[in-house]
N, C-alpha and C positions, 0 to 999 in steps of 0.2 A: 485649267479649271473650266474654260469655255468648252473644251473638247468633252469633258465629263458631262457638263450640262447638256450639250447637244446630244450626246449618246443617250442620256436619260430621257430626254424629250422624244427621241426617235423610238425608244422602247415603249414609252407610254402611248405615243400616237399609234404605233404598230399594234399594241395590245388592244386599244380601244377600237381600232379598225377591225381586227379579227373578231372581237366580241360583238361588234355591230353586225358582222356577217352572220352571226349565230342567232340573231333576233329577227323576227318577221312579224308583220302585221297583215291580217286578212280582214278586209271590210265586207266582202261579198260572199263569204263561205256559208254564212248562216242568215236566216231571216230575222232572228232575234238577238244575235250577239255579234259584236266585234271581237276579234281574236288577236291576242299577242302571244307569240310562240317563241320559246327559247330552246336551243338544243346544244348539247355539250360540245360536239366536234363538227367541224366543217372542213371539207377537202374537195376542191374543185367544185363539182356539181352535186356532191353527195354529203348529206348530213346524217348524223347518227349519235347514239349515246343518250344519256339521260335528258329528258325533255320536260319542260313546264309549259302548260297551256292555260292562259288566263282568259276568261270569258267576261266581256263587259256588256251590260244591258244597253241595247241600242237607244232605248227611250231615255234612260237616265244617265248614261255614260259611267255608271258605277260598276265596280267589279262585282260580278255575280258569283263566280266560283273558279277555283284553281284546281286543275287536274294534272296528273303527272304520267310519264311513261318511262320505263326502264331503258327502252331503246326506241326513240322516236326516229326511225329510219325513213329517209325519203330522198328523192332527187329534186333538184331545182329545174324549172323550165327555162326557156330561152331568155326570159326576163330576169333570171336569177331569183325567182320566187317559188315558193311551194304551191302546188295546186291544191284544190279542195273538191271533194265530192265526185272524183273520178274513180270508177271501178271497171277496169278492163281485165278480163280473165288472165291473159298472158302478157300484159303490158303494164301501163301506168295504173297504180292504185295510190290515191292521195293519202297524206298523213292524217287528214281529218275528213270524216264523212258525217254530214248532218242530214238526218232523215228521220221520219217517223217509223221506227223499226217495229213497234208493237201495235201500231194502228189505233192508238187511243186519242189521236188528234193533237198531240204535242210533239215538238221536235226533240229528237234524241241525238246522241253523238257517239261515233266510233273513233278511237285514237290508235294510230299505228303503234304497235309494240313488238318490234323485231321482225324476224323472218322464220316463224315457227309453224307455219301451216304446211300443207302438202308440198313436197319437192322444194322445201326451204323458201316457200312463198311468203307474202306479207301476212302478218297476223295482227289482230286488233283486240283491244279492250273495248267492250261495248257498254255504254252507259245509257240508261233510260231515264226520262224525267219523271220524278216522283212528285205527284201533285200535292200530297200531304206534307212532305218534307220540303217541297219547293226547291229541289236541287237534283242534280244528276246522280244516279246511284248505279253502281256496277251490276250488270246482269250476267250471272255466271253462265246461264243457258246460252245467251246470244254470243258471249265471249267464246264459249266452246265451239259454236258454229264457225266462228271466224278463226279458229285455231286448227280444227280437225279436218278442214276441207281445203280447197284451192283458193286461198285468200279470202277476202271479204265477200259475204253473201250479197246477192241482189235482192231488191225489194220491188214487188209488184203491188202498188197501192190500189189499183182497180180491183184486183182479185183478192187483195189482202193476203198475199203469200210472200214468204221468204224462200229464196232459191239458192241452193248450194250445188257445187260441182266437185266431183272427185274423179281420180283416174289412176290407172296402174299401167305404166309404160305408154305405148302408142295406141294400144288396141282395146282397152277397156275403159269405159266412161260411165259415170253415174250422175244423174241429175235428180235432186231431191227437193220437194217442196213441202213447206210447213205452214200451218196457220198458227195464230197466237190466240189461245183461249183465255179469257179473263179469269184471273185468280188461279189458273191451272198451268199456264205456260205453253210451251211449244207442243204441237201435235202434227206428226207426219201424215200427209194426205196423198202424196203422189211420189212415184219413183220410176225413173226411166233408166234401164240398164242396157248399154250397147256393148256387146261382147264380140269382138272380131279376132279373138285369140287364135281361132282355127285357121285364119288366113284367107279362105275363099268366101266364106259367108259371115254375115253379121247376125247374131242372135239378139233380137230386141225384145226385152221383157218390160212390159208396162204394167204398173200396179197403181190402182186408184182406190181410195177409201170412199165408198159411196153407200149411203143408207146404212151406216154403221157396220159395213163389212168391206173387206178388201176384194177387189175384182182384178184378176190377173189375166193378161193377154200376152201370148208369146208368138212371135213371128220370126222367120229367117229370110234374109235378102242376100242376093249376090253382092259382094262387097263393093264392086265398082258402081253398081246401080244405086245402092243405098247412099253412098257418100257423094254421088253425083247430085242426088236430090237434096241432100242435107248440107 
């Protein structure tokens, strides 16, 4: 009987320990919210599967909103915790990104949802804060940007631009910049194409939307000279 009780206790303790490893708290990820995050599976330093993200108002400590992810995929850092707000093109991209994506003065949030961007990179569901509804609402346009390119887009708050990156193999790269027009959504204003498919030279095509029209500039550089400078 004692053996059975000990076995049951071991199973219960083991289960609670594993469950605890699937839960994380982030106090510094957001200016406005504390975060409690649960994820379905945990193995070594990797978490994945269905995720639940609970946001708590820092001022009141009350639950503000619950968001979900079908695949909250991320790695743990050296402290066995998830990171936040890191966007590195070919390296770490955090499960949660808090930023003002539409430049309206309120904090928005992007939540990792699988590896469905270019080259099986990180993909995100992007939520913007709706002032009327006083909650985060999924933005299909911004979510598409974080699925159709190389991972999460970058934000340039000074110029109020969203920046995406795309590539094809080693030798073709595309950088695109968007502005966000109130009530109208995304508008592309800049594009830089770097094409080194020929092998010896890089064809650089720069397009900018200036004074209601596109201005195109095309130059070619010796490949070693161009990439030495860049």
